[in-house]
VOGU-3710 file (C-alpha; in Angstrom, 3 decimals, decimal comma):
1> xxxxxxxxxx> 40,122/-71,041/116,140  40,213/-67,817/118,158  38,036/-64,992/116,966  39,897/-61,758/116,293  38,056/-58,754/117,612  39,069/-55,380/116,282  39,856/-52,533/118,582  37,030/-49,964/118,600  37,527/-46,502/119,980  34,582/-44,141/120,258
11> xxxxxxxxxx> 35,609/-40,501/119,956  33,716/-37,275/119,386  32,706/-36,664/115,745  34,913/-33,629/115,404  38,104/-35,541/116,298  40,249/-36,249/113,154  41,661/-39,713/112,525  45,393/-39,903/112,937  45,629/-36,785/115,219  48,120/-37,186/118,113
21> xxxxxxxxxx> 46,541/-37,673/121,486  49,176/-35,680/123,375  51,104/-32,430/122,788  54,474/-32,591/121,073  57,478/-32,638/123,376  59,059/-29,336/124,380  62,406/-30,104/122,746  60,661/-30,436/119,357  59,301/-26,922/119,825  62,677/-25,586/120,673
31> xxxxxxxxxx> 64,213/-27,201/117,638  61,609/-25,670/115,281  62,080/-22,288/116,866  65,861/-22,484/116,520  65,639/-23,443/112,868  63,140/-20,644/112,202  65,250/-18,007/113,918  68,472/-18,966/112,115  66,782/-18,949/108,708  64,944/-15,645/109,436
41> xxxxxxxxxx> 68,034/-13,804/110,714  70,314/-14,933/107,902  67,787/-14,076/105,203  66,951/-10,738/106,869  70,589/-9,697/107,113  71,261/-10,525/103,447  68,099/-8,899/102,091  68,369/-5,760/104,267  72,033/-5,333/103,274  70,978/-5,367/99,651
51> xxxxxxxxxx> 68,048/-3,005/100,227  69,989/-0,396/102,232  73,130/-0,699/100,140  71,545/0,763/96,939  72,193/4,381/95,974  69,282/6,820/95,776  68,092/8,082/92,409  66,480/11,525/92,078  64,390/12,983/89,298  63,864/16,541/88,071
61> xxxxxxxxxx> 61,623/17,441/85,135  60,178/20,338/83,125  57,007/20,417/81,039  56,716/21,862/77,493  53,718/22,619/75,370  54,993/21,920/71,852  52,354/24,109/70,135  51,814/27,777/70,714  48,968/28,797/73,029  45,777/29,813/71,283
71> xxxxxxxxxx> 43,981/33,067/71,843  41,156/33,104/74,341  38,556/33,494/71,557  39,928/30,645/69,456  39,556/26,883/69,611  42,481/24,902/70,981  44,522/22,991/68,421  44,039/19,225/68,123  46,589/16,757/69,379  49,475/16,448/66,912
81> xxxxxxxxxx> 51,261/13,220/67,843  53,590/13,442/64,848  54,781/16,921/65,877  55,344/15,684/69,464  57,398/12,757/68,179  59,527/15,066/66,035  60,227/17,377/68,969  61,318/14,340/71,044  63,859/13,400/68,381  65,144/16,977/68,246
91> xxxxxxxxxx> 65,530/17,161/72,031  67,605/13,922/72,095  69,642/14,748/68,986  73,486/14,728/68,992  73,634/18,438/68,146  71,423/19,219/71,132  73,636/17,181/73,519  76,780/18,876/72,166  75,312/22,320/72,727  74,244/21,324/76,276
101> xxxxxxxxxx> 77,785/20,238/77,152  79,171/23,445/75,729  76,762/25,544/77,827  77,363/23,537/81,027  81,130/24,077/80,803  80,624/27,768/81,449  78,063/27,297/84,199  79,459/28,339/87,634  77,550/25,736/89,666  78,600/22,727/87,588
111> xxxxxxxxxx> 82,001/21,556/88,822  81,996/18,006/87,496  82,827/17,202/83,916  79,963/15,426/82,185  80,438/13,556/78,930  77,868/13,137/76,149  77,220/9,546/77,248  76,691/10,612/80,865  74,185/13,263/79,882  72,422/10,977/77,397
121> xxxxxxxxxx> 71,956/8,305/80,099  70,518/10,861/82,523  68,119/12,625/80,136  64,828/11,373/78,713  61,785/12,823/76,885  58,350/11,477/77,790  55,257/12,599/75,794  52,062/12,983/77,845  49,426/10,673/76,357  46,676/12,308/74,230
131> xxxxxxxxxx> 48,179/15,865/74,623  50,794/18,139/73,022  52,703/18,214/76,340  56,243/16,860/76,635  58,143/16,120/79,832  61,919/16,473/79,704  63,354/14,406/82,596  66,787/14,088/84,187  67,564/11,261/86,646  70,710/10,756/88,663
141> xxxxxxxxxx> 72,250/10,416/92,151  73,074/14,155/92,530  69,839/16,156/93,166  71,569/19,576/92,812  72,844/19,205/89,288  69,588/17,745/87,864  67,506/21,032/87,680  70,527/22,841/86,214  70,866/20,184/83,546  67,154/20,238/82,651
151> xxxxxxxxxx> 66,833/24,024/82,569  70,040/24,328/80,474  68,615/21,701/78,118  65,355/23,698/77,929  67,162/26,998/77,231  69,280/25,474/74,492  66,188/23,966/72,878  64,246/27,281/72,984  67,159/29,232/71,537  67,525/26,693/68,741
161> xxxxxxxxxx> 63,813/26,904/68,023  63,976/30,702/67,835  66,839/30,627/65,357  65,166/27,946/63,265  61,846/29,842/63,126  63,575/33,138/62,309  65,488/31,580/59,413  62,418/29,700/58,162  60,268/32,850/58,410  62,754/34,884/56,287
171> xxxxxxxxxx> 63,032/32,245/53,563  59,261/31,690/53,467  58,542/35,438/53,265  60,908/35,905/50,355  59,428/32,973/48,502  55,858/34,164/49,048  56,642/37,717/47,892  58,161/36,383/44,670  55,061/34,288/44,154  52,790/37,342/44,704
181> xxxxxxxxxx> 54,690/39,408/42,136  54,394/36,645/39,494  50,688/36,138/40,169  49,984/39,865/39,932  51,597/40,065/36,503  49,707/37,026/35,208  46,407/38,426/36,496  46,910/41,763/34,633  47,725/39,869/31,416  44,647/37,642/31,819
191> xxxxxxxxxx> 42,335/40,656/32,345  43,586/42,375/29,168  43,063/39,097/27,248  39,487/38,810/28,511  38,621/42,417/27,603  39,860/42,016/24,025  37,935/38,753/23,683  34,744/40,472/24,754  35,124/43,279/22,248  35,920/40,961/19,337
201> xxxxxxxxxx> 32,969/38,654/20,063  30,351/41,281/21,078  29,993/39,999/24,619  28,354/42,930/26,431  27,397/41,196/29,683  28,703/38,411/31,907  25,137/37,040/31,994  24,768/34,511/29,243  21,098/35,282/28,463  21,616/39,079/28,391
211> xxxxxxxxxx> 23,705/39,105/25,167  22,013/39,941/21,822  22,462/36,631/20,023  21,139/34,495/22,844  18,411/36,946/23,763  17,211/36,969/20,083  17,312/33,161/20,048  15,241/33,029/23,224  12,710/35,511/21,784  12,302/33,448/18,597
221> xxxxxxxxxx> 11,772/30,327/20,622  9,083/32,020/22,694  7,403/33,426/19,494  7,453/29,987/17,882  5,810/28,445/20,950  3,069/31,070/20,887  2,538/30,686/17,089  2,239/26,940/17,416  -0,282/27,415/20,209  -2,356/29,818/18,008
231> xxxxxxxxxx> -2,186/27,348/15,113  -3,570/24,588/17,248  -6,363/26,851/18,485  -7,268/27,964/14,927  -7,315/24,370/13,715  -9,550/23,324/16,598  -11,970/26,222/15,877  -12,138/25,321/12,171  -12,874/21,665/12,962  -15,533/22,665/15,450
241> xxxxxxxxxx> -17,305/24,855/12,870  -17,280/22,089/10,297  -18,725/19,611/12,759  -21,547/22,049/13,696  -22,405/22,663/10,082  -22,430/18,897/9,463  -24,875/18,412/12,310  -27,218/21,164/10,929  -26,574/23,565/13,791  -26,869/27,321/13,287
251> xxxxxxxxxx> -23,447/28,847/12,628  -23,511/32,625/12,048  -21,207/35,579/12,820  -21,564/37,137/16,233  -23,171/40,355/14,787  -25,983/38,201/13,142  -26,656/36,079/16,188  -29,176/38,512/17,754  -31,009/39,090/14,462  -31,313/35,338/13,863
261> xxxxxxxxxx> -32,615/34,829/17,337  -35,299/37,501/16,881  -36,445/36,000/13,584  -36,614/32,498/15,052  -38,534/33,839/18,020  -41,044/35,678/15,812  -41,492/32,566/13,608  -42,094/30,460/16,686  -44,721/32,834/17,994  -46,585/32,795/14,650
271> xxxxxxxxxx> -46,413/28,981/14,553  -47,938/28,806/17,988  -50,632/31,318/16,994  -51,405/29,251/13,831  -51,565/26,057/15,825  -54,036/27,687/18,205  -56,199/28,852/15,227  -56,022/25,335/13,736  -57,675/24,027/16,881  -60,536/26,533/16,526
281> xxxxxxxxxx> -60,960/27,030/12,743  -60,402/25,115/9,592  -57,932/26,180/6,975  -60,794/26,991/4,477  -62,294/29,359/6,996  -58,994/31,019/7,660  -58,411/31,414/3,894  -61,698/33,317/3,587  -60,743/35,604/6,515  -58,218/38,312/5,488
291> xxxxxxxxxx> -56,828/38,797/8,997  -56,169/35,136/9,422  -55,066/34,320/5,903  -51,780/36,295/6,160  -50,406/34,273/9,140  -49,151/31,263/7,088  -47,679/33,689/4,593  -45,766/35,533/7,307  -44,442/32,229/8,695  -43,190/31,217/5,206
301> xxxxxxxxxx> -41,553/34,607/4,693  -39,780/34,470/8,105  -38,561/30,897/7,498  -37,126/31,950/4,100  -35,313/34,859/5,740  -33,984/32,619/8,519  -32,694/30,066/6,030  -30,958/32,767/3,954  -29,370/34,243/7,138  -28,101/30,841/8,289
311> xxxxxxxxxx> -26,646/29,968/4,913  -24,851/33,304/4,570  -23,600/33,090/8,157  -22,164/29,599/7,690  -20,216/30,745/4,641  -18,858/33,789/6,449  -17,841/31,932/9,644  -16,266/29,026/7,758  -14,317/31,449/5,554  -13,020/33,461/8,521
321> xxxxxxxxxx> -11,919/30,229/10,349  -10,087/28,975/7,287  -8,355/32,348/6,785  -7,328/32,437/10,474  -5,895/28,921/10,303  -4,001/29,718/7,105  -2,573/32,854/8,725  -1,334/30,911/11,814  0,305/28,289/9,526  2,094/31,059/7,649
331> xxxxxxxxxx> 3,205/32,771/10,842  4,546/29,522/12,339  6,491/28,721/9,220  7,986/32,255/9,106  9,159/32,041/12,713  10,681/28,587/12,073  12,598/29,951/9,097  13,957/32,822/11,187  14,895/30,430/13,998  16,798/28,093/11,678
341> xxxxxxxxxx> 18,638/31,066/10,231  19,600/32,376/13,736  20,624/28,995/15,237  24,105/29,018/13,615  24,737/32,488/14,857  23,636/31,555/18,358  25,826/28,407/18,329  28,875/30,441/17,341  28,146/32,921/20,110  27,746/30,085/22,624
351> xxxxxxxxxx> 31,196/28,702/21,718  32,707/32,157/22,130  30,896/32,675/25,434  32,166/29,293/26,710  35,724/30,386/25,934  34,987/33,651/27,740  33,829/31,705/30,828  36,983/29,573/30,733  39,093/32,694/30,693  37,087/34,064/33,619
361> xxxxxxxxxx> 37,651/30,837/35,553  41,400/30,994/34,969  41,386/34,595/36,136  39,421/33,690/39,317  41,894/30,881/40,046  44,873/33,257/39,776  43,104/35,805/41,966  42,353/33,076/44,585  45,986/32,003/44,639  47,052/35,632/45,017
371> xxxxxxxxxx> 44,694/36,148/47,988  46,009/32,926/49,638  49,601/34,047/49,189  48,808/37,435/50,597  47,104/35,902/53,610  50,103/33,607/54,237  52,425/36,578/54,049  50,283/38,525/56,512  50,163/35,588/58,917  53,909/35,106/58,779
381> xxxxxxxxxx> 54,622/38,796/59,311  52,145/39,132/62,223  52,007/35,751/63,971  55,445/34,225/63,324  57,696/37,297/63,366  60,479/35,447/65,070  59,708/36,806/68,524  58,438/33,589/70,103  59,096/29,899/69,382  56,294/27,434/68,766
391> xxxxxxxxxx> 56,597/26,060/72,269  55,507/27,221/75,679  57,282/26,384/78,942  54,538/25,114/81,316  56,849/24,268/84,206  60,606/24,586/84,735  62,728/22,113/86,703  63,252/22,374/90,432  65,549/20,628/92,904  64,002/17,244/93,959
401> xxxxxxxxxx> 63,606/16,651/97,700  62,916/12,928/97,770  64,417/10,060/95,753  62,239/8,184/93,276  64,113/4,890/93,729  64,457/2,790/95,780  61,531/2,828/98,192  63,435/1,777/101,345  60,307/1,372/103,504  58,468/-0,806/101,029
411> xxxxxxxxxx> 61,546/-2,874/100,121  62,430/-3,366/103,800  58,929/-4,604/104,552  59,156/-7,003/101,573  62,547/-8,231/102,805  61,264/-8,935/106,337  58,163/-10,708/105,003  60,361/-12,774/102,665  62,679/-13,623/105,585  59,670/-14,724/107,644
421> xxxxxxxxxx> 58,506/-16,995/104,777  61,985/-18,426/104,353  62,062/-19,278/108,082  58,782/-21,131/107,830  59,934/-22,943/104,659  63,156/-23,949/106,444  61,180/-25,451/109,347  58,932/-27,348/106,923  61,895/-28,695/104,928  63,643/-29,913/108,084
431> xxxxxxxxxx> 60,454/-31,532/109,354  59,869/-33,150/105,961  63,387/-34,574/105,782  63,517/-35,772/109,397  59,937/-36,951/110,115  59,264/-40,526/111,162  56,628/-43,000/109,743  53,171/-42,141/111,006  50,597/-44,594/112,298  48,251/-46,257/109,847
441> xxxxxxxxxx> 45,081/-44,364/109,047  41,905/-45,646/110,639  38,404/-45,941/109,217  36,143/-43,224/110,638  32,427/-43,849/110,694  30,405/-41,160/112,472  32,966/-40,763/115,250  33,931/-44,535/115,525  37,571/-45,325/114,875  38,388/-48,885/113,730
451> xxxxxxxxxx> 41,966/-50,172/113,924  43,103/-53,452/112,452  42,990/-55,332/109,158  40,387/-55,324/106,382  38,644/-58,501/107,699  38,271/-57,017/111,146  36,816/-53,805/109,710  34,276/-55,796/107,631  33,097/-57,732/110,685  32,548/-54,556/112,615
461> xxxxxxxxxx> 30,700/-52,916/109,726  28,349/-55,904/109,531  27,515/-55,408/113,214  26,734/-51,664/112,708  23,134/-50,348/112,395  21,476/-50,437/108,984  21,830/-46,688/108,372  25,629/-46,794/108,739  25,748/-49,963/106,598  23,843/-48,146/103,818
471> xxxxxxxxxx> 26,258/-45,190/103,948  29,311/-47,464/103,835  27,767/-49,510/101,001  27,164/-46,378/98,951  30,727/-45,168/99,492  32,175/-48,554/98,425  29,799/-49,287/95,537  29,925/-45,866/93,845  33,485/-46,217/92,441  32,617/-49,624/91,056
481> xxxxxxxxxx> 29,632/-48,199/89,230  31,785/-45,497/87,716  33,955/-48,243/86,331  31,025/-49,896/84,557  30,045/-52,723/87,100  26,459/-54,003/86,668  24,635/-55,492/89,648  21,766/-57,982/89,326  19,428/-58,971/92,184  18,206/-62,517/92,308
491> xxxxxxxxxx> 14,433/-63,036/91,638  14,071/-64,681/95,107  15,271/-61,517/96,863  12,929/-59,401/94,738  10,087/-61,741/95,795  11,016/-61,237/99,443  11,021/-57,450/98,976  7,495/-57,526/97,497  6,245/-59,777/100,272  7,622/-57,422/102,934
501> xxxxxxxxxx> 6,248/-54,215/101,423  2,867/-52,481/101,400  1,265/-50,646/98,510  3,626/-47,718/98,796  6,763/-49,858/98,910  5,497/-52,144/96,153  4,757/-49,149/93,863  8,352/-47,952/94,433  9,685/-51,411/93,586  7,520/-51,621/90,439
511> xxxxxxxxxx> 8,721/-48,191/89,235  12,385/-49,118/89,821  11,843/-52,345/87,920  10,291/-50,308/85,045  13,596/-48,482/84,481  12,997/-45,273/86,429  15,612/-43,607/88,639  14,918/-42,163/92,093  15,109/-38,605/90,582  12,428/-39,499/88,029
521> xxxxxxxxxx> 10,233/-41,169/90,658  10,489/-38,100/92,916  9,225/-35,950/89,992  6,077/-38,109/89,401  2,552/-37,044/90,285  -0,892/-38,634/89,718  -1,272/-36,764/86,414  1,647/-38,780/84,976  -0,473/-41,986/85,077  -2,616/-42,348/81,914
531> xxxxxxxxxx> -4,757/-45,360/82,899  -6,944/-45,027/79,794  -3,963/-45,428/77,392  -1,975/-47,581/79,848  1,008/-45,208/79,743  3,307/-43,568/82,261  4,693/-40,124/81,406  8,188/-39,636/82,844  9,372/-36,049/83,394  12,841/-34,743/84,201
541> xxxxxxxxxx> 16,031/-34,574/82,136  15,051/-37,493/79,881  11,243/-37,250/79,341  9,554/-40,253/77,746  6,432/-42,398/77,848  6,583/-46,105/78,798  3,893/-48,804/79,129  2,363/-49,005/82,538  3,218/-52,270/84,388  0,039/-54,332/84,948
551> xxxxxxxxxx> 0,757/-54,769/88,635  1,435/-51,042/89,065  -1,752/-50,220/87,151  -3,879/-52,419/89,451  -2,282/-50,795/92,532  -2,937/-47,247/91,253  -6,530/-48,110/90,320  -7,137/-49,666/93,724  -5,466/-47,214/96,094  -4,081/-44,399/93,909
561> xxxxxxxxxx> -0,554/-43,179/93,655  0,835/-43,492/97,215  4,422/-42,177/96,958  3,565/-38,972/98,807  3,788/-37,640/102,355  1,037/-37,205/104,934  0,184/-33,746/103,613  0,115/-34,916/99,990  3,479/-33,565/98,871  5,730/-35,773/96,743
571> xxxxxxxxxx> 8,504/-37,753/98,501  12,011/-36,420/97,881  15,148/-38,470/97,186  15,966/-38,963/100,833  12,414/-40,122/101,621  12,491/-42,626/98,771  15,929/-43,936/99,850  14,679/-44,402/103,440  11,541/-46,123/102,158  13,663/-48,570/100,154
581> xxxxxxxxxx> 15,986/-49,188/103,123  13,020/-49,973/105,402  11,742/-52,455/102,831  15,151/-54,165/102,744  15,226/-54,389/106,532  11,633/-55,705/106,733  12,480/-58,413/104,162  15,404/-59,611/106,355  17,972/-58,503/103,802  20,935/-56,073/104,073
591> xxxxxxxxxx> 22,388/-53,329/101,871  25,645/-55,271/101,923  23,959/-57,836/99,669  23,996/-55,284/96,877  20,338/-54,262/97,037  19,837/-50,617/96,095  17,716/-48,461/93,759  20,430/-48,584/91,103  20,746/-52,374/91,433  16,989/-52,821/90,914
601> xxxxxxxxxx> 17,090/-50,614/87,804  20,114/-52,507/86,483  18,279/-55,845/87,122  15,516/-54,528/84,828  18,100/-53,593/82,160  19,617/-57,110/82,291  16,103/-58,558/81,977  15,526/-56,591/78,746  18,952/-57,413/77,262  18,625/-61,108/77,933
611> xxxxxxxxxx> 15,471/-61,153/75,805  17,576/-60,025/72,856  16,544/-56,315/72,876  18,801/-53,953/70,954  21,095/-51,929/73,169  20,374/-48,798/71,126  16,622/-49,069/72,049  17,204/-49,195/75,793  17,240/-45,354/76,044  13,614/-45,288/74,798
621> xxxxxxxxxx> 12,510/-47,246/77,889  14,995/-46,391/80,682  16,406/-43,012/79,617  20,112/-42,184/79,518  22,659/-45,023/79,840  26,349/-44,394/80,114  28,686/-46,004/77,568  30,365/-48,004/80,389  26,981/-49,524/81,385  26,137/-50,337/77,739
631> xxxxxxxxxx> 29,501/-52,048/77,334  28,889/-54,174/80,430  25,264/-54,912/79,481  26,448/-56,339/76,140  27,845/-59,293/78,038  24,277/-60,436/78,875  22,976/-60,229/75,295  22,235/-63,569/73,591  23,718/-64,547/70,247  21,895/-63,841/67,013
641> xxxxxxxxxx> 20,004/-60,818/65,692  18,521/-58,413/68,195  14,908/-57,339/68,629  13,235/-53,978/68,729  11,633/-52,689/71,931  8,173/-53,530/70,618  9,152/-57,205/70,123  10,168/-57,962/73,745  8,264/-58,217/77,032  8,800/-54,875/78,760
651> xxxxxxx> 7,162/-55,973/82,061  9,398/-57,558/84,674  7,616/-60,595/86,183  6,366/-59,457/89,605  4,186/-61,059/92,251  0,593/-59,912/91,854  -0,529/-57,327/94,431
//
């Protein structure tokens, strides 16, 4: 049987597969150009005819301030959107249009007859946002008649406003004057009524407390408060005197205090003298001596006098205190009697005074209304005398020099660009409808084009270097993995991989067969290995802790964690992929046999599932698993109840290091 060799063409890497190797023929260029020119010219003629065939529209406008200007020393009025809207309706009213037509008929420069519908279609009112300004606009094909129409419209509006304000001013003035006359008469009647009320009820002052009844009531209240205070003081003094007497203290009038003090002092001196004599003489000796015998007699006489003075003083002081307290009680009771008798009179006066205040309030209200009416009349007579309307012409209409529509330059440019696009679209449509079947696409691998069938391409790929085989295998396997395909590597091939690898490669194989991904392996460092607790801490998106494989533990204890570069930095994903590829090549295997990092991890998953481990517990050991992978892994699960992660052997059987 003859071997079929595919055709291999080596081209530069930048050359695209399927690109023609020679320039298109000249007649094809001419055909494209002819189609483009025909489509461009036809579209350009039609579009330019439409653009240039439109009539020009001109615009003329005037600007109105719909509130009167304020004085230089006054604040500007706020925006009145309601007033602006009302003026817009008045400007576009039917009466206004009829008056405009009547005025234009006598205008010497207006020769054409305009109907109400013609004028209404030409005119518009446009309020300026957030202001009291209004633009009155006229648009039409004749630029000469537009400013005449706008200015006539403006004059008619101003004249109508003047007449309206003059009529409104006259009516309002008459109404206010009538109101002022009525208020004046009512105020005079109210003043007479208040004066009579004051005389009848003895109200001498507008101050409430200044009238006799209330002033007398206030005085009685003050007197009662003072009397009660004096009563309390008298009672306290009487109680104090009684307590002093009960304790045996000396209580005498103020005028006897000095005399009592002198007697007590003299008695004390004699007692001291007698005590001194007792120390020197006996009482028998002193009785025989005339000068000494009289001392005890003097002491007895002074003590009798002191006792009499104290007794008399106590009676006098106690009597005076009792009389004072009785007097304060009598005074307090008298004031209370007077106060009770005067309360009814004060209550009657208070009621009358309240009525007086109500009358005063009514009078003040009438006077306030009179002042407001007078102010309104003064404002109308001075500010709105009918001389000026409540609008101000900011700008009158002028003859427009340029049309506002259409923009011939812009529309012509758009028409030409559109014609150019239509020419290109025409060429593309013709090419699409008349193109022939293209050559079959070729497989492009790093600048190598392969033509032929699928079998030929597979033979050539098997003859390519290992790096290109790995790239092609990743491109072909990845879609299958997305669809949920699970790959399992035979134990014999895993044994060959361990035999071909050193400590570094064997540690990588042990980590993959412990459920780690290349991303998680790249994130490991020596601190992740807890040899004391026989645990491996996995970082990354799905952090977890898993038991440390015995073979991996012995390797780390012997030579340390070796998945690092010459300078000690951790290997990245590309370094780990190259390391695995080299191990596959050294073992005499190929990537086409389905050996990859993902396949090794999936082999470990199948190993766990076949032991009867619950699918829901897999994430605790290997991290995130897609639903598609779980669905495919369920095919490897044995019948019967499933086991927890702690009930199965988590260590894949590996050759000892």
